[in-house]
C-alpha positions as CSV (number, residue, x, y, z in Angstrom):
1,X,162.4,101.7,68.5
2,X,159.6,100.0,66.2
3,X,161.3,97.1,66.5
4,X,163.5,95.4,69.0
5,X,165.6,93.8,66.8
6,X,169.5,94.4,67.3
7,X,168.5,96.5,69.9
8,X,170.7,96.9,73.0
9,X,168.8,96.2,76.2
10,X,169.6,96.2,80.2
11,X,166.7,95.0,82.2
12,X,167.1,95.3,86.1
13,X,165.6,92.5,88.5
14,X,166.3,90.2,85.7
15,X,166.0,87.1,87.7
16,X,162.3,87.7,89.2
17,X,159.1,87.3,87.6
18,X,159.1,89.8,84.9
19,X,162.6,89.9,84.3
20,X,162.7,86.6,83.1
21,X,159.8,87.0,80.9
22,X,161.2,90.1,79.8
23,X,164.9,88.1,79.0
24,X,162.7,85.6,77.2
25,X,160.7,87.6,75.1
26,X,163.5,90.6,74.3
27,X,165.9,87.8,73.0
28,X,163.1,86.1,70.6
29,X,162.6,89.5,69.2
30,X,166.3,89.8,68.4
31,X,167.3,92.3,71.0
32,X,170.9,92.1,72.9
33,X,170.1,91.9,76.4
34,X,172.2,92.1,79.9
35,X,170.5,91.9,82.8
36,X,171.1,93.1,86.4
37,X,170.1,91.5,89.7
38,X,171.7,91.0,93.2
39,X,173.3,87.9,92.1
40,X,175.1,87.3,89.2
41,X,174.2,84.3,86.7
42,X,172.1,83.7,83.7
43,X,168.5,83.7,82.4
44,X,167.9,81.4,79.9
45,X,171.1,82.3,78.0
46,X,170.8,86.2,79.0
47,X,173.8,87.1,81.2
48,X,173.3,89.0,84.2
49,X,175.9,90.8,86.5
50,X,175.2,90.8,90.0
51,X,174.7,94.2,91.8
52,X,173.2,96.0,94.5
53,X,171.4,98.5,92.7
54,X,170.9,100.8,95.9
55,X,174.6,101.3,96.0
56,X,175.2,104.3,93.5
57,X,178.5,103.3,93.1
58,X,178.1,99.9,92.3
59,X,174.8,100.6,90.1
60,X,177.2,103.2,88.2
61,X,180.1,100.4,87.8
62,X,177.3,97.7,86.6
63,X,175.6,100.1,84.1
64,X,178.9,100.7,82.7
65,X,180.1,97.1,82.2
66,X,176.6,96.6,80.6
67,X,176.9,99.7,78.1
68,X,180.4,98.4,77.3
69,X,179.7,94.7,76.7
70,X,176.8,95.8,74.5
71,X,178.6,98.3,73.0
72,X,175.8,100.9,73.5
73,X,172.5,101.2,75.1
74,X,168.7,101.4,73.6
75,X,166.7,100.7,76.2
76,X,166.7,100.6,80.0
77,X,163.9,98.8,81.8
78,X,163.9,99.4,85.4
79,X,161.9,96.4,86.7
80,X,163.4,95.5,89.9
81,X,161.2,95.8,92.9
82,X,160.2,94.4,96.2
83,X,157.3,94.3,97.9
84,X,155.8,93.7,101.7
85,X,153.5,94.9,104.4
86,X,153.9,98.1,106.2
87,X,151.0,99.9,107.4
88,X,151.5,103.8,107.3
89,X,150.3,104.1,111.1
90,X,153.4,102.8,112.4
91,X,156.8,104.2,112.0
92,X,158.7,102.6,109.0
93,X,160.8,99.8,109.7
94,X,163.7,97.9,107.7
95,X,160.9,96.2,104.9
96,X,159.4,99.8,104.3
97,X,162.9,101.4,103.9
98,X,164.2,98.3,101.8
99,X,160.8,99.0,99.5
100,X,161.7,102.5,99.1
101,X,165.7,101.8,98.4
102,X,164.8,98.9,95.9
103,X,161.9,100.5,94.3
104,X,163.0,104.1,94.2
105,X,166.4,104.8,94.8
106,X,167.9,101.8,92.7
107,X,165.7,103.0,89.2
108,X,167.2,106.3,90.2
109,X,171.0,105.5,90.5
110,X,170.4,102.9,87.3
111,X,168.9,105.3,85.3
112,X,171.0,108.0,86.2
113,X,174.3,105.7,85.0
114,X,172.6,105.0,82.1
115,X,171.3,108.7,80.8
116,X,174.4,109.2,78.9
117,X,174.4,106.3,76.5
118,X,170.6,106.4,76.0
119,X,170.7,109.7,75.1
120,X,173.7,108.9,72.2
121,X,171.5,106.6,70.9
122,X,168.4,108.6,71.5
123,X,166.9,105.5,73.4
124,X,164.4,104.8,75.8
125,X,163.7,104.2,79.5
126,X,160.8,102.3,81.1
127,X,159.4,102.1,84.7
128,X,157.6,99.4,86.2
129,X,155.4,101.4,88.3
130,X,152.1,99.9,90.1
131,X,148.8,100.6,89.9
132,X,149.0,100.9,93.6
133,X,151.0,104.2,92.7
134,X,147.7,105.9,92.0
135,X,145.0,103.9,93.6
136,X,146.5,103.2,97.0
137,X,145.9,100.0,99.6
138,X,145.8,100.2,102.9
139,X,148.9,98.3,104.9
140,X,150.6,98.7,102.3
141,X,152.1,102.2,102.4
142,X,155.5,101.5,101.6
143,X,155.0,100.0,98.2
144,X,152.6,102.7,97.2
145,X,154.7,105.2,98.5
146,X,158.2,103.8,96.5
147,X,155.8,103.4,93.3
148,X,154.4,106.8,93.6
149,X,157.5,108.4,94.0
150,X,158.6,106.3,91.2
151,X,156.6,108.2,88.6
152,X,157.2,111.3,89.8
153,X,160.7,110.7,89.3
154,X,159.8,109.6,85.4
155,X,157.5,112.6,85.2
156,X,160.8,114.9,86.1
157,X,163.4,112.9,84.2
158,X,160.7,113.6,81.2
159,X,161.1,117.1,81.8
160,X,164.8,117.2,81.8
161,X,165.6,114.5,79.1
162,X,162.6,114.0,77.0
163,X,163.9,115.6,74.2
164,X,166.2,113.1,73.3
165,X,165.1,109.7,75.4
166,X,161.8,108.4,75.9
167,X,160.4,108.0,79.2
168,X,157.5,105.8,80.0
169,X,155.9,104.3,83.1
170,X,153.8,101.2,82.9
171,X,151.0,100.2,85.7
172,X,150.8,96.8,86.1
173,X,147.9,95.6,88.5
174,X,148.3,92.3,90.9
175,X,150.5,89.2,89.1
176,X,151.2,85.8,91.1
177,X,154.5,86.3,92.0
178,X,157.2,85.8,95.1
179,X,156.6,89.7,96.0
180,X,153.5,89.1,97.4
181,X,155.1,86.2,99.6
182,X,156.1,88.5,102.8
183,X,151.8,90.4,102.8
184,X,150.3,86.9,102.8
185,X,152.9,85.3,105.7
186,X,151.6,88.7,108.1
187,X,148.3,88.0,107.1
188,X,147.8,90.8,104.7
189,X,147.1,88.6,101.4
190,X,145.7,91.0,98.9
191,X,143.3,88.1,97.5
192,X,139.7,89.8,97.3
193,X,141.0,93.1,97.5
194,X,143.0,93.2,93.8
195,X,142.5,91.2,90.9
196,X,144.9,89.2,89.0
197,X,146.3,89.5,85.8
198,X,148.1,87.3,83.5
199,X,152.3,88.4,83.9
200,X,151.8,87.8,80.0
201,X,149.8,91.1,79.5
202,X,152.5,93.4,81.8
203,X,155.4,92.1,79.5
204,X,153.2,93.0,76.5
205,X,153.0,96.2,77.5
206,X,156.3,97.0,78.4
207,X,157.2,95.6,74.8
208,X,154.4,97.9,73.2
209,X,156.1,100.8,75.2
210,X,159.6,100.2,74.4
211,X,158.2,99.8,70.2
212,X,155.7,102.3,69.9
213,X,156.1,105.0,67.2
214,X,156.6,107.9,69.7
215,X,157.1,107.2,73.6
216,X,154.4,106.8,75.8
217,X,153.9,108.6,78.7
218,X,151.6,106.6,81.2
219,X,150.4,102.8,80.2
220,X,148.2,100.6,81.9
221,X,148.4,96.9,81.5
222,X,144.6,95.9,81.3
223,X,141.7,97.8,80.4
224,X,140.6,97.5,84.1
225,X,143.7,99.1,85.1
226,X,142.9,101.7,82.8
227,X,139.8,102.3,84.4
228,X,140.9,102.3,87.5
229,X,143.4,104.8,87.2
230,X,141.2,107.0,85.4
231,X,138.9,107.0,88.6
232,X,141.6,107.2,90.8
233,X,143.3,110.1,88.9
234,X,139.9,112.4,88.5
235,X,137.7,111.0,91.0
236,X,139.7,110.1,94.2
237,X,137.0,109.9,96.5
238,X,135.2,107.8,94.3
239,X,138.2,105.5,94.5
240,X,138.7,105.8,98.0
241,X,135.1,104.5,99.0
242,X,135.6,101.6,96.6
243,X,138.9,100.3,98.5
244,X,137.3,101.1,101.8
245,X,134.1,99.3,101.0
246,X,136.2,96.5,99.8
247,X,138.3,96.7,103.3
248,X,135.1,96.8,105.3
249,X,133.7,93.4,104.0
250,X,136.9,91.7,104.4
251,X,136.8,93.0,108.2
252,X,133.8,91.7,108.6
253,X,134.4,88.3,107.1
254,X,137.4,88.2,109.8
255,X,139.7,87.8,106.9
256,X,142.3,90.1,109.0
257,X,141.6,89.0,112.5
258,X,145.1,86.8,112.4
259,X,146.9,89.8,111.3
260,X,148.8,91.9,114.2
261,X,149.7,94.8,111.7
262,X,145.9,95.2,110.7
263,X,144.9,95.3,114.5
264,X,144.5,99.3,114.4
265,X,142.5,99.0,111.6
266,X,140.1,96.6,112.8
267,X,139.5,98.0,116.0
268,X,138.8,101.7,114.6
269,X,136.4,99.4,111.9
270,X,134.5,97.7,115.0
271,X,134.0,101.0,116.9
272,X,132.9,102.7,113.6
273,X,129.8,100.3,113.3
């Protein structure tokens, strides 16, 4: 996999921000790409098969069709994902369940369906997780939970198939995309909590993972991301203190006053000061 030229690739979430950029980059480097997304269509010439990947049978059928069309499979990029507000203190609602279904179960369904073809080709699977898998933020519990679970799934998968299939998890930070719209509408924007990074850097990290001499395990997309992940893993109390400090400053500035889902946290913070 030192080159993408001639490689057969499936990209999930192909119509999204990362998906479109991936389709463009992969085809530019000579790969044969088929996308999977909720609605059928095309992304700059790349065919996209419509499928609800949270439906196991539908996912298996779509993957089988894509593998047949491609003549095999060298690389699966599990990119599909959704976000939104979901405070941990409240019972999970429809938004939380959707995030867990799309971010975790859809990737599980797709990967399971692709394993035979990937094993035959000695291929690779890449999971697009999130820095929030290791450095969680308040008021977005479902997203962090789903992305941490995705990384745990990848770790288990690697133990089972790693002799024949490379398994990599990529951890982007915050990229400007519609995935943040629901949180912004709820008054829970991550602006000021997390730094934006360019989407191009995420694509570079995915391509680097796909073409490395040996399969990489965990890949941060920026130098800052590597630092934050290291702190979160080795000094979790320090990481939590960093997040609490930032949130405390936002509450003091009144940034969350108009967010009903943050009311409990704001009340407790006010009582503690």
